[in-house]
N, C-alpha and C positions, 0 to 999 in steps of 0.2 A: 660123441662120447665125452669129449673135453668139456662141452657146454653143460652136459648133465653133471659132471663131476664138480664143476665150478658152482652150479646151482646148489648141490648138496653141501659143499663147503660153506657157502654163504648162509645156508639154512642152519648148519651146525654152529657157526660163529654167532648167530643171533640168538639161538636157543640155549646154548651151554652156559652163558653168564647168568641166566635167570633160574637155573636149577638149584635146588637146595644142597648145601654142603653138609658134611658130617657134623660140623659145629652147629649149624642151624637146626638140624634134627635133634641134637643133644639138648640144645637150649629149649626147644619146643617140648621135649620129653620132660624136662625139669619143671616147666610151667604147668604141664598137664598133671604131673604128680602132685604139685602144690594144690591145684584146684580140686583134684579128686579127694585129697585129704581134708580140705576145708569143707567139701560137700558132705563127706561121711560124718565129720564132727557135727556139722549143722543138723543132719538128719538124726543123729543120736540125741542131741539136745531137744529137737522138736518132738520126737516120739517119747522121750522121757517126760517132757512137759505135758503131753497128752495123757500119758499114763497117770501122772500125779493128779491131773485135773479130773480124770474120769474115776479115779479111785475114791475121791472124796465127794463125788456127785451123789445126790439122793437116788434111792432105788427107783426104778421105773415101775409104776403101778399100771397094770393093764386096764384099759378103758373098757367098761362094761357096755355091751351092745344094748341099744335101746330096744325095749320090747315092742313087737309089732302091735299095731292097734287092734283092739278086739272089735270085730264086726258082728253085729247081731242082726240076723234077718228074721223078719216076722212074716210068717206065711199069710198070704191074702186069701180070704175065702173065695171060692170059685164064682160066686154070684157077683162079687164086687170087682170092678176094674175101672 
């Protein structure tokens, strides 16, 4: 029993210093909010630019389908082949 308790204490002593603290999580949250804000502003500028570019674009003219070729078949008289 004593050996198992010593093993657990050693494991906790090695793991606990590597865990994130409340200050670490707060700092990470601040950085995440900054990046999210910058991403939203970038998306707004990007979509705004696309809107302006497409607003002034010439209208799309539908392409007319090419007419199928006209095939004329001439009947061959029964005696000629």
